N, C-alpha and C positions, 0 to 999 in steps of 0.2 A: 526768718520762719518762712516756710514754702508754702504755696498756693497749689493746693491739689483738687482736680476739678472733678465733680462726682456726676456722672452721667445716670441719671433715675428714670426709670420707665414712668410714665404717667399712670398705667393702669394699677401699679401697687401701691396699697393705702394699707393693709393690714400689717398685723405686729410678727416678727418671728426672724429668723438668722437669714442674712444678708449674703446672697450667693452672687459672685461675679468675677471680674478680672481686676488685678491691681497691677499698676504701671507706675513709672516714676514719678510722673504729674498730674495721673488722671486715674480714676476708678470708674469701671463700668459694671453697673448694677443688673444683672439680669431678672432676678426675682427675690422676693422674700418666701420663707416658707416656715411653717408652724411644725416643728418634729422636734421629738426629744433627740434622737440622733440624727442632725443634718449631713454628717459626712458619710453615715452609710446610705442614706436616703440617696445623695447626689452621686455615689459612687454606682449604686445599684440601678439608678435611672439611666446613666450614661453608658455604662458599659458595654451593653448589646443594643443600644438605640441606632439605628441604622442612619437617620437624618442627622445627629450629632457626629458619627464616626465619619460622613460624607465633609462636615463642614470643620472638624476640629484641625485638618493640615493648613487651613488656611486663617484660622483662630490662635495658631501656633502653642497654645497650652488650654489646659481642661480649667473650667471656672473652680473657684473654690471659696470658703468662709470667710469673709471678710467683714462680719462683724454681727450685731443684733439691732433690731428695730424695736423696742420696747416702749410700752404704756407707763406714763409717770403723770399722776393726776388726770386733769381733763384733758392732756396732750400727749405727744409721742416723743421718743428722743432715741437719736441713733448711737449706739455705743459700737465704735471702731476698736479693732485690736489694738494693742500698745504699739506696735511697730507703724501704723499708720498714724495714730494721733498725735506721735510726738511732734511738738514744734511746726503744726501743721494749721493752716487755716482753709476751710472748704468753699468752694462755690458749686451750685448746682446747675446742671443743665438738663433740662427735662426733655425726653424723647419719647416717643410712641412706638411699642415693638412693631418690627414691621413683620408681614406674614408674607413667608417667603413662597408659601403654597398659592397664594394669590399673584406672586411676582411683586410684590411691594418690597422694597429695599432701598437702604442708602447706599449712596456712590458719591466718592469723591470727584471723579471726573463726571463728564456728560456720556450718557448711553450712546454707543456707536451701534446705528443700526444697518451699518454697511456690512453683511454678512460674507461677502465676496473677498476673496482674497487679492491683493494688489499685485502688480506688475513686477514688482521687485521679488515678491514672495514668489511667484510663480516660477521664476527664474532660479531661485534658491532650492525649490522643492522639485523643480523639472515637471512643472503640469503646465500644459499649454491651454487648459481649460478652466472657466470660474470653478473653482472648489470651494464647498461652505467651510465655514470656521466651526467644524465640529469636533476637532482633535483633541481639544481641551476637555470635552465632554467624555467622549469615548473612550481616551487614552488614560485609563485609572490610575497609571503608573507613573503620569507625566508628573517631573517634580514642578511642586508650587516656586516661583521665584520668591525670593526674600522681598518683601514690603517694607516699607515704610512705617513708621509708628502710628501715622495717623491712619493708613490703610487698614493696618490691623485691629485699632480702636472700631473701624467702619465695619469691619467683617465681625467681630464679637457684638455689635449692636444688631448687625443682622441676624446673626443666629441666637440671639436673647429670647427671642419667640419659640425658638425650638428648645431651648433648655426651660422655659417655663411650661412649655406642654408637656415635656417629658417628666416634669417633677409633679406636675398635676395629676398624669394620668399613671403614675407610678401605684400598683397595686401590690397587695401582699404577696409574700413569698411562696405562698402554697396555690395563690391563683392569679401567677406572672402570666400575661398574655404572650402567647406567641406570636413570631413574626409572621407578617401579613405576606401571601405569596402573590404577587402580580398576577393579574389574570391576562394570559396570554391572549393578542389579538390575532382573529381567524388570519390566514394567510394563505396566499396562493399556492398552487404546487409549483415546486420547481422549474419544471419545465415551462409551464404558462408563464412565469417570472422571467427566466433566460429569454424566452421568446419575445416578449414585452419589451425587454431592455434592448434586445437586439435591434427590434424593430425601430425604436426611439433613436438610437444612437445611428442607426441606418438611414435616417431620414434628418436627422441633423447635419450627417457628411454630404447626404445629397444638397440640401440647402446652402452649404457651405463650398460647394463646386465652384472652382474657378478656372477661368480661360484666358490665356495672353491674347492680347488685341493691340496692334499698334504700341509694342514697347511697353504694354501695361498689363497689370492683372487684373481682373472683373471677376468678381464672386456672383452666383447667381442670386442670391440674396440681397444684394446690392443693386440689383437691376429691377428686380420686382418687389414691390411693396406686400405683395401676397405672400411669397415665398420668406419674407423676413417676417413678417407676423407669425407664419408656422413655426419658423424656426426660434421665435420668442416662446410661443406656447409649448413647444415641444421641450424648450430647456425648463420652461419651469415645471413641467410634469415629471421630469428625470430628476429635479432637484427634491420631488414631492417625498419619496419614498426614505430617503434619507432624512428629511425633515421630521416626517410622521416617526420614524425610529428614534428619533432624538427627543420630540416631545412628550412620546410615550415613557420614555426614563423618569420623566422629571427631577432630573438630576437638579441639586444645590452646590454641587462642588465650585461651580462658574455660573453663578445665577445672571450675570449679566449678559454673557454669551447665550445661554438658554433663553433668557427674555427675547433678546433681538430675535433670535432663530423662531421662537412662538410668534411673536409680532410679526415678522415676513412672513410665516406662512399663514397666517389669518389673513393679514392685507392682502394676499396674492389670491387667498380663498374668495375673498370678498371682492375682489376686482373683478376674477373670472365669473362669479356668479352674478354680478350687477352688468357684466358686459354682455352676457348670454340672455338676462332678462330683457335688458334694452334692446339688444338687436334682435331679439325674438317679436318684439313691439314695432320696431320701425320696419324690420321685415314684411309683418303682416301689413302694414299701410301700403309699402310698394309693392306685395304681391297683389293686394286688393285693388290697387289704382294702377296696374303695370302697364295698360293700353296708354293711358292719359300720360303718365310719366315719360313714357318709351317714344311718343310723338313729340314731346315737349323736349326730349333729350336731342332727339334727330334734328329739330327745327333749329335749335339754339347752336348745336355742332355746326350745322350748315351757314347758319347765319353769321358765326362769330368768326370761326376758323377758316372758313372760305370766301364768302361773298366780300365781308368786309377786309379781308387780305387783300383779294384780287381789286378792290376798290382803293385801298391803299397803294398798291404796286403802280395802278394805272394812273394815280396821282401826283406821284413820284416820278412818273415819267412825263410829266406835264408841266416841267418846271413851277414846283410848289413855291408859294409866297415870294414869287420873284427870284428864287434861288434859281441861277443858269447853270445847270449841270451839263454834262457832255452827254449831248444825244444821242450818239450812235453807242456809247458805251452803257447809258441809263437804258436805251430800247435794249440792247443785249441782256442787261441784267434783268429787267424788267420781265421780258419776253421768259427767260429761262425760269424765272421763280414761277410766274403766271402758270407755264407748262407744267411745272412739277405740281403746282395746287391742283389744276384741272386734271390731270391724271389721278390724284387721291380724291377728289370729289367723284370722278365717274367710278373710282373702286368703292366709294361709299355709299354711293347711291343704291347699288341692288342690296345693299344691307339693311337700307332703311327700314322697311318692313318688320325687320326681325329686332330692331331695338326694343319692342315691348317684352319680348322673349328675354333680354337682356336684361331688362329691370326686374323681371320676374326672377330670373337666375339669382339676382343681388338681394332679393328678399327672401328666396330660401336659403341664403348663405346667412341668413341674420341666426340662424338656430347655432351658428358656431360663435355667435358674438357680435355687438357691432364693430370690434375691430376687423371682422374678416369683411363686413360691407365696406368700412372706409378703406382698407389695404384693396379691396377689388376695384372701388371707385378710383382711388390712385393711379392704378395700373389702367383702367380703362380711360383715363385723363391723357396718360402717355402713349397710347395708343390712338387717340383720335386726334393727338396734335403731331403725330409722328413727322408729316410733313413740314411743320413748322420747326421741330428740331432738325431735320436735313438742311432744309434753309437756312437755319441758324450756323450751322456747321460750315455751310459751303460759303455764306458772307462773312464768318471769322475766318476761314482759311485765306479766302481771298485779301480781306483787310490787314491779316498780320504779315502775308507775304510783300502787299505793297508798302508796309510799315519796315518790313526790312530792308527792301530793296530802295526805299528812299534814304535809311540811315547808311547804305553801303555807298549810295551815291553820293550822299552828303560828306562822307569823308573823302572820297575821290576829289570832290570837289574843293576841300580844302587841304588836298595834298597828304593826306592820310591813308594808311593802311593798317587794318587789323591783324596783328600777329598771334596766329592759333596758337603757336607752341608757348608764347610767354604770357598770353591773354590780356593782351594790351595793344593800345593803338601807336602805331611809327610812325613818323615822317618817312614819306617816299616821294622819289622823282618821277613824277608821270612824264611820258611824252606828249607834244602840243596834240596828236592825233587822240588819244587817250582822254585828255582833258574836254577837248570839244565834245566828243561823243558821250563822256560821263555828263557834261554840262546838258545835253540836249535831252539824254535820257531822265535827267534830275528834273528838269523844267515840264517833261512830259507827265512824270509821276506826278509832280507835286500838282498839276492842274487835273489829274484822273482822279486823285485821292478824294476830293469832297463828295465825288457822285459815289465812290464806293464805301465812304464813311455813313452817308446818309442811307444806304439801303442796309448795312450794317446796325445802324441805329434802330431801325424799324424792325428787322427780327429779333434784334438785342430786345427792346421794348416787347415783345410779343413773347418771347422766351421768359423774359421775366414775370410777365402775367400767369403763364404756365408754372413756374417755380413757385409763386404765390401762393397758387392753389394747392399744390404738392405740400407748401409748407402748411398751410392750414390743416390738410388733410395729417399730416405727420404729427402736428401738435396735439390732435385729437388723441391720435393713436397713442402718444406718449403719456397724457392724461390717463386714458383708459388702462394702460397695460403697467403703470407706475405709480399712479396719484397714492398718496398714503393716506388713502380712505381710514382704513383701520386706526391709526397711529394717530390721526387728528379726533378720532371719538375718543380714545383712550386721553389722548390731552385735555379734552372737554371734561370726561368722565371723571377717571381718576388718574391723575397727574402723577402720583406716586410711583407707577408702574412706569414711568418715563421720566428716570432722576436725572437733573441735569446738574448735580452738584449738590452740596449741603451749607446750609446759613445759620446762624446764630442769631437769634431775636431775643432781645433785651425784655425782661419783664420785672416782675416787683423787686425792689431792692429789702435785703433781710437787714432790721433796724441794729439788732445785736452784734452781726458780723459785718455790717455793712457791705457785703456783697450782694450784686446783682446777679437775680436768678436768670438764667437765660433758657432758651427754647431752641431745640433742635429741627430743623424742617428740611426738606426735599425742595428744591428749586425745579420746576418742571424744564424737561429740554426744549432748547431754543428752536424757534421754526426753521433755522437754517440747518441743523440738524435733523429736522424731519422732512425737509426736501432736499437732501443730501445728493439724491440722483439727478435732479433738475439743475445743479449748480455745476456739473461736471462738465 
């Protein structure tokens, strides 16, 4: 005796003919209709139904008449066709018919919210920029890949609501409703759209300009946080036309891809709207108090980046905590860095009265969003600490050279020489004069290196503090640009729109057949799938 699992919709309780799909080990029931000629009703309901024709390839075949749900005495009974009931034991799985219009659907796997094409796919299609996964929607002639038995059942479960709606809305032949024409959205003239597209693409290319410096390539958006933020917004705006065109189709052919596009579009729209609202509020505070914040900014900039730095350099030049550094080398390094810091302070002092205007400009930029204020603040921190960065580069270069020199002299001291061709250390016979000179230089470098390392540690700490400030601002920018606000709202409000798989929940047991009735439900998408951008 075979066991046949029946997927029965919870909304169906009336008597009539059972319409659905038959598989080897399962039956998917779409609806029960009361009609004298169910075959004609089913054929006429689906033959010109656009929604069903869109879903038919994924369902593999059209539904049929499986049996009859009849009333007997005080209860009801199912009468299946003879080829179904022969040597068969039934177990019922209740499910709730999903509404594809509201983007509620069942899915075997977790919904993939990442709508960009991976690096491997970019190489295959020959595209160098992020492309949306909309080919499966727009390419109507694209063949559907062969799915497994479970995937076909899930597709039929998703189509059950469309079948029931088509059967219920079926009108008599003389009053058959005509197909509804989609209302075309107002579109801009072609010339305007082409100009806007050219302007956006040109701006993106400008943001991605690169230059070669010291055998390395530096892009403009990697140097400036403001340019990077403009590039992010331009890329989002460049995706909006294709996403709007995709959403307006309301395609059901690939509901998972369509839902991901829909969620991504409105998540970006929510983020931009909240960014602008919060940015205007913060900008208003900065603009109204620009004099106070400007004086405060100049005071703390001069205090922490100039006065405290000069104090630390003089402290290192005076044998700090009993550490006896090389007096002459320490004096030379200290005077060099103090001179650089003093020059920067003299350049900064005439700009002090203009700091309130700088804060006021930050407030005005709030009309472009809080992200613009944060990115401009990040660039402002980079400019106000440029002398620390230059001092850090100088200290790093000197420390690196002294370490390389010490390593080479150490190899000479041990009678070794680095073979450039073989990239290995080989033994070498040095003359007595070479060994004596190398030993003296190694001793000299050894005693000078603590002084250099101390100054390197000072500017490394200062540079680390600046990097931590940039990291805090970049973290806020990342959350403002990519935080899944709309997705979290859907996760709390309507988790069926974010399927993470299906589960079967045991219900009551049937005493006659001793079969356990099950209930099919969606599991919500895990938080790791929601915060996929922050895990990269």
